[in-house]
SEKOL-148097 format. One record per atom (N, C-alpha, C): residue in one letter; z negated, y negated, x negated. Coordinates in steps of 0.001 Angstrom, whole numbers, padded with zeros to 6 digits. Each point is the difference from the previous one (the first is absolute). Layout:
residues N
+---+---------+---------+---------+
! r !      zz !      yy !      xx !
+---+---------+---------+---------+
! A !       Z !       Y !       X !
...
+---+---------+---------+---------+
***
This chain:
residues 65
+---+---------+---------+---------+
! r !      zz !      yy !      xx !
+---+---------+---------+---------+
! M ! -007504 !  013326 ! -001690 !
! M !  000241 ! -000521 !  001346 !
! M !  001170 ! -000982 ! -000060 !
! F !  000907 !  000105 !  000954 !
! F !  001134 ! -000910 !  000056 !
! F ! -000195 ! -001007 !  001124 !
! I !  000615 ! -001154 ! -000163 !
! I ! -000117 ! -001030 !  001038 !
! I !  000753 !  000440 !  001245 !
! N ! -000308 ! -000635 !  001107 !
! N !  000694 !  000270 !  001254 !
! N !  001416 ! -000560 ! -000128 !
! K !  000985 !  000851 ! -000189 !
! K !  001357 ! -000448 ! -000319 !
! K !  000632 ! -000929 !  001040 !
! P !  000018 !  000350 !  001280 !
! P !  000681 ! -000894 !  000950 !
! P ! -000592 ! -001406 !  000036 !
! F ! -001319 ! -000104 ! -000022 !
! F ! -000648 ! -001314 !  000036 !
! F !  000313 ! -000799 ! -001258 !
! S ! -000236 !  000579 ! -001155 !
! S !  000118 ! -000747 ! -001245 !
! S !  001437 ! -000416 ! -000295 !
! V !  000938 !  000914 !  000151 !
! V !  001383 ! -000326 ! -000342 !
! V !  000569 ! -001023 !  000973 !
! R ! -000271 !  000137 !  001278 !
! R !  000530 ! -000945 !  000982 !
! R ! -000578 ! -001393 ! -000215 !
! K ! -001307 ! -000104 ! -000133 !
! K ! -000639 ! -001309 ! -000136 !
! K !  000406 ! -000691 ! -001300 !
! I !  000061 !  000745 ! -001080 !
! I !  000356 ! -000598 ! -001288 !
! I !  001451 ! -000480 !  000025 !
! S !  000898 !  000805 !  000548 !
! S !  001407 ! -000384 ! -000014 !
! S !  000288 ! -001162 !  000950 !
! E ! -000775 ! -000146 !  001066 !
! E !  000207 ! -001116 !  000920 !
! E ! -000505 ! -001320 ! -000580 !
! N ! -001025 !  000048 ! -000820 !
! N ! -000681 ! -001229 ! -000408 !
! N !  000155 ! -000367 ! -001475 !
! A !  000784 !  000728 ! -000736 !
! A !  000161 ! -000314 ! -001419 !
! A !  001437 !  000246 ! -000438 !
! S !  000374 ! -000613 ! -001085 !
! S !  001355 !  000164 ! -000516 !
! S !  000024 !  001122 ! -001032 !
! L !  000044 !  001229 !  000476 !
! L !  000058 !  001145 ! -000906 !
! L !  001385 !  000625 !  000090 !
! S !  000459 !  000546 ! -001099 !
! S !  001289 !  000683 !  000030 !
! S ! -000148 !  001323 !  000748 !
! K !  001111 !  000572 !  000445 !
! K ! -000048 !  001289 !  000691 !
! K ! -000586 !  001068 ! -000919 !
! W !  000327 ! -000062 ! -001272 !
! W ! -000519 !  000991 ! -000946 !
! W ! -001515 ! -000045 ! -000043 !
! A ! -000558 ! -001211 ! -000013 !
! A ! -001456 ! -000144 ! -000065 !
! A ! -000651 !  000545 !  001261 !
! V !  000571 ! -000272 !  001158 !
! V ! -000568 !  000482 !  001259 !
! V !  000043 !  001522 !  000050 !
! I !  001104 !  000587 ! -000429 !
! I !  000108 !  001461 ! -000038 !
! I ! -001032 !  000577 ! -000965 !
! H ! -000176 ! -000628 ! -001137 !
! H ! -000951 !  000470 ! -001001 !
! H ! -001431 ! -000058 !  000531 !
! I ! -000322 ! -001050 !  000751 !
! I ! -001351 ! -000176 !  000530 !
! I ! -000385 !  001149 !  000929 !
! K !  000964 !  000623 !  000661 !
! K ! -000285 !  001093 !  000925 !
! K ! -000780 !  001129 ! -000672 !
! S !  000203 !  000197 ! -001291 !
! S ! -000628 !  001132 ! -000668 !
! S ! -001101 ! -000400 ! -000983 !
! V ! -000431 ! -001234 !  000062 !
! V ! -001011 ! -000484 ! -000941 !
! V ! -001403 !  000217 !  000555 !
! K ! -000894 !  000460 ! -000843 !
! K ! -001392 !  000156 !  000415 !
! K ! -000595 ! -001377 !  000252 !
! K ! -000934 ! -000089 !  000939 !
! K ! -000515 ! -001310 !  000404 !
! K ! -000658 ! -000759 ! -001145 !
! L ! -000569 !  000688 ! -000966 !
! L ! -000652 ! -000680 ! -001116 !
! L !  001005 ! -000697 ! -000910 !
! E !  001247 !  000432 !  000048 !
! E !  001039 ! -000594 ! -000839 !
! E !  000841 ! -001020 !  000764 !
! L ! -000221 ! -000137 !  001290 !
! L !  000868 ! -000831 !  000831 !
! L !  000041 ! -001457 ! -000451 !
! N ! -001153 ! -000586 ! -000283 !
! N ! -000053 ! -001402 ! -000404 !
! N !  000838 ! -000234 ! -001259 !
! H ! -000108 !  000877 ! -000975 !
! H !  000746 ! -000115 ! -001251 !
! H !  001506 !  000084 !  000257 !
! V !  000413 !  000927 !  000827 !
! V !  001423 !  000171 !  000289 !
! V !  000563 ! -001214 !  000728 !
! L ! -000750 ! -000544 !  000943 !
! L !  000484 ! -001181 !  000716 !
! L !  000218 ! -001170 ! -000948 !
! L ! -000909 ! -000184 ! -000936 !
! L !  000156 ! -001110 ! -000941 !
! L !  001181 !  000233 ! -000939 !
! L !  000242 !  001239 ! -000385 !
! L !  001129 !  000297 ! -000876 !
! L !  001342 ! -000274 !  000677 !
! F !  000112 !  000344 !  001272 !
! F !  001283 ! -000093 !  000686 !
! F !  000121 ! -001217 !  000912 !
! L ! -000952 ! -000888 ! -000095 !
! L !  000027 ! -001194 !  000843 !
! L !  001192 ! -000887 ! -000365 !
! A !  000791 ! -000340 !  000983 !
! A !  001173 ! -000829 ! -000263 !
! A ! -000297 ! -001487 !  000172 !
! D ! -000986 ! -000325 !  000827 !
! D ! -000302 ! -001398 !  000294 !
! D ! -001449 ! -000285 ! -000377 !
! I ! -000226 ! -000756 ! -001064 !
! I ! -001345 ! -000270 ! -000526 !
! I ! -000906 ! -000647 !  001042 !
! S !  000553 ! -000773 !  000907 !
! S ! -000817 ! -000693 !  001004 !
! S ! -000689 !  000956 !  000963 !
! Q !  000406 !  001258 !  000005 !
! Q ! -000577 !  000976 !  000928 !
! Q ! -001176 !  000773 ! -000597 !
! I ! -000371 ! -000262 ! -001259 !
! I ! -001044 !  000791 ! -000661 !
! I ! -001312 ! -000020 !  000776 !
! S ! -000433 ! -001152 !  000459 !
! S ! -001270 ! -000091 !  000730 !
! S !  000021 !  000858 !  001256 !
! F !  001080 ! -000065 !  000744 !
! F !  000122 !  000812 !  001212 !
! F ! -000064 !  001483 ! -000337 !
! L !  000704 !  000396 ! -001049 !
! L !  000039 !  001416 ! -000358 !
! L ! -001356 !  000500 ! -000464 !
! L ! -000734 ! -000826 ! -000730 !
! L ! -001336 !  000410 ! -000430 !
! L ! -000904 !  000220 !  001209 !
! I !  000080 ! -000880 !  000976 !
! I ! -000781 !  000159 !  001231 !
! I !  000454 !  001252 !  000746 !
! S !  001302 !  000219 !  000082 !
! S !  000539 !  001157 !  000712 !
! S ! -000453 !  001312 ! -000621 !
! T ! -000002 !  000070 ! -001324 !
! T ! -000397 !  001251 ! -000642 !
! T ! -001467 !  000294 !  000257 !
! Q ! -000824 ! -001034 !  000082 !
! Q ! -001415 !  000213 !  000314 !
! Q ! -000148 !  000531 !  001419 !
! I !  000750 ! -000538 !  000938 !
! I ! -000057 !  000465 !  001389 !
! I !  000481 !  001445 !  000085 !
! I !  001099 !  000314 ! -000679 !
! I !  000537 !  001362 !  000011 !
! I ! -001017 !  000971 ! -000582 !
! S ! -000654 ! -000391 ! -001086 !
! S ! -000995 !  000872 ! -000624 !
! S ! -001166 !  000261 !  000940 !
! V ! -000469 ! -001026 !  000671 !
! V ! -001113 !  000159 !  000942 !
! V !  000413 !  000903 !  001153 !
! M !  001197 ! -000185 !  000515 !
! M !  000473 !  000840 !  001102 !
! M !  000120 !  001452 ! -000439 !
! S !  000477 !  000230 ! -001222 !
! S !  000138 !  001360 ! -000510 !
! S ! -001356 !  000668 ! -000151 !
! L ! -000984 ! -000741 ! -000456 !
! L ! -001334 !  000555 ! -000184 !
! L ! -000670 !  000312 !  001331 !
! S !  000313 ! -000772 !  001026 !
! S ! -000658 !  000195 !  001293 !
! S !  000610 !  001138 !  000810 !
! Q !  001142 !  000514 ! -000428 !
! Q !  000657 !  001079 !  000756 !
! Q ! -000472 !  001357 ! -000437 !
+---+---------+---------+---------+
***
């Protein structure tokens, strides 16, 4: 199962300092790997807490669809 691409890519790119390469890569990542990928490509350490919360919300939304 893949994450909802428009929701996840838009929200992550608006609220975190990720490079374009990382955002493009996230489009094709399975939801179970999303948290790991965000931490690998995170450009701003201060955003880690937000991203961890975001990935949990994205996972819940994906499961409910």
